[in-house]
N, C-alpha and C positions, 0 to 999 in steps of 0.2 A: 480374500482381500488382504492386501499388505498394509500393515500399519507402520508408518515411519516414525522413528524417534526424532527429537529435535536435532540431534547430531547428524542423523541421516539427511534431514532436510537442509541443514546448514551446508553439508558437503555437496549436495545436489545444486543448491543455489550458488555455491562457490564456483562450480564448473560453468554454470550459465553466465555468471558475472565475468568470468575470465574471458569468455567469448565476446561479451558485451564490450569490455575494455579494449579488445583487439579489433573492433570494427574500424574500417578505414577512416571513418569520419573523425576518429580520435587520434589519427597518426600525428597530427601537428599540435593538437591541444588535448592532452590526456583527460579522460573523464574524471571528474571529482564529485559528481552526484549522478544519480540514476534517473534518466528521463523515461518514465513508464511507456510512452508511445514508442520511443526508439527500441526499447527492449522487446515490447510486445509485437510491434508491427515490423520493424526493420530486421530484428534478429530472429524472431520466432515465426514471422509470417502470419500473424493474427490480424484480423480486421476488427477495428474498434468503431462502434456506431453509437449514436446518442438519441434517446427518446425518453419521454416521461414513462416511468415503469410502474407507477402506482399512484392512486389518488392522493394518498397522504404523505408521499415521499419516503415511506419506510423501506422501499426496495431501492438499493443504491446501484446494484449491478447484477448481471446474470450471464450465464453461458451454459453451453452443453456441447458435448463431443459428438452428438448425433444430430441428424436433421429433424428438427422439431419446430412447431409453431408456438409462439408465445404472444400473449396479449400486451400491447404497448399503446401509448397515446401520443398524438402529435401535439404541437403547440396550441392547437385550438381545442384540445381535450377530446378529439375524435378518436375512438378506439379502433385499433388496427391489429392485424395479425402479422407478426414479423417471423419470417422463416429463417431460423438459425441453420447454418450450413455445417456446423461441427467445428468451425475454426473462427467463429465470430464471438466477440463479447459486447454486450450492451451496457451502457452506463447512463445513469440518470442525467438528463440534460442540465438540470439545475446545478449539478456539481461543477460542470464546465463553465457555466455562466457567472457563477458567484466566486470571485477571486478569494474571498475569505474561506472558501471550501476547497482550496487548492490541495491541502494536505489530505483531506478525505477523498477527493477525486483521485489523487495519485495512488493512495493505498487501495482504493476500490479497483482500479485498473490492475494493480499488481495481484490483488486477491483473485480476480477472475482469470488472470494470466496463470496464476499458480494452479488453478483447477485444470487448465489445459496441459500444463507441464506434468502434473501428477497423473492425469489421464493418459498421456503418452507413455509415461513410465509403467503404469499398470498394464497397458496394452502390450508392451514389450515383455511383461511378466506373464502374459497369457490371459489377462482379464479382458473380456469383451467390453466394447464401448457401451456405456450406460446411456439410456434414453433420458436419464434424470437431468432436469434443469437445476443448476446450482445458483442459488440466490444469495447475494450479499445484502444483509438487511441491518437495520438499526437495533435489532433485538439481540440479546445476549446469545453467544454461541453455545449450543448444547450437542452439536453433531461432530463426530470425529473428523469427517471429511472437511468440515468448515474450519476446525482447529488446525488441521494440516495446512489448509490454504492460507489461513491467517498467519501462521508461523512462517511459511515460505514467503508470503508477501512482505513481512517485516525484514526477513533476511535479504530479499532482493532489493527492496527500496532503501534499506539502511544497512549496507555492508559495514562490517566492523571497521575496516580501514578508512572508509569515507566518513564515518561518524567521528572517529578520532581526529582525522584531518580537519573536519569542520569545527570541532571544539577548539583545536589549536588556532584555527583561522580567526575565530572570534575572541581569542585570548583566554580560553578556559583550559590552559595547558595542564592544570592540576585537577581537572574535573570540577564538579559542583559541590560546594559545601553546604549552602543553604538555598533551597529551591523556592523561597518565599519572597515575592516581589517587594513586600514591605520591609522585611528585615535586611535584604540585600538586593536592592533594585538593580544595581549595575550588573551583578552576576545573573540575575533573572533575565534582564534584557539581552545579555550575551547568549543565554540559552535560547531565547526566542529567535535571535538572529541565526543561530545554528540550525534551528528547525526550518526557518524560511530558506536558508541556503540549500538545505537538503530536499526541499519540497515536501516536507513532512508536517503533520500536525504536531503540536507540542506533546500531546498525550502519547502518540505513537513513538516519538523520539524518546520520551521518558521511559516508556516500557522497554524499548530496545536497549537503552543505556543500562537499565537494571539487569537485563539479560546478559549484557557484556561486562558486568561488574563495574560500571562507571557511575552508578547511582545507587544509593542504598534504598531499600524498600520504602522507608518512611518519606524519603525525599521524592521518590517516584510518585507516591500518593499525593504529595503536596503539589507537584507539577500538574498532575492529572486533574485535580479537582479545584485548584486555586483559581484558575483562570480559564474560562471557556474559550474555544477557538474563535468565536465570533466577537470577542472583545477586541477593541482597537489597541494597537501597540501604543498609541498616544495616551492611553489611559494608564500606562505604567508610569508611576511617579518615581 
């Protein structure tokens, strides 16, 4: 099995994003944020489907590169067997229905898409397709495959040039100095606007900005823990 470094993953994501930007739909209006559906479905030919994936909502998404049946539930709670065809990703229905979960929805789609991209890469390197089902859950990551998928999801959803452009768009030309909504509410609101513009959760954007050297570690922690994604923007005073 091949283990990719962060730089390897960034380079691979860069090639995919270059193809994304060159899609004909962006001929007249260049892309300035990444639409996960367009990248996964239109560019890579993946199918995205929605079901309830667990009783407690802990499973956010899943995929496999092999034909395999997985248990899902319909809106009435009826248990079904869904046959994955090797090119389909399943996403928890609740993420699509709740607008406050838009950032988590987009990241989950990119996470499962990343598994498909990495699987294709490994196939080219001579690795047989695995029958394993990859699950994106709310639990901390302890698996190398999941770390790689998370890293690629971040690189795909939040490309460096798009992040920098979004920050300039909301007036954060010099980056963030204080990520605390009480000490600098205007700056914090601008950061929240940038996250919304990019279709990202605030936590995912903060982590990505730290990776890109746009946010210090202590500021990243402040953004990540100071305000939950389900808090209303109107609550920022």
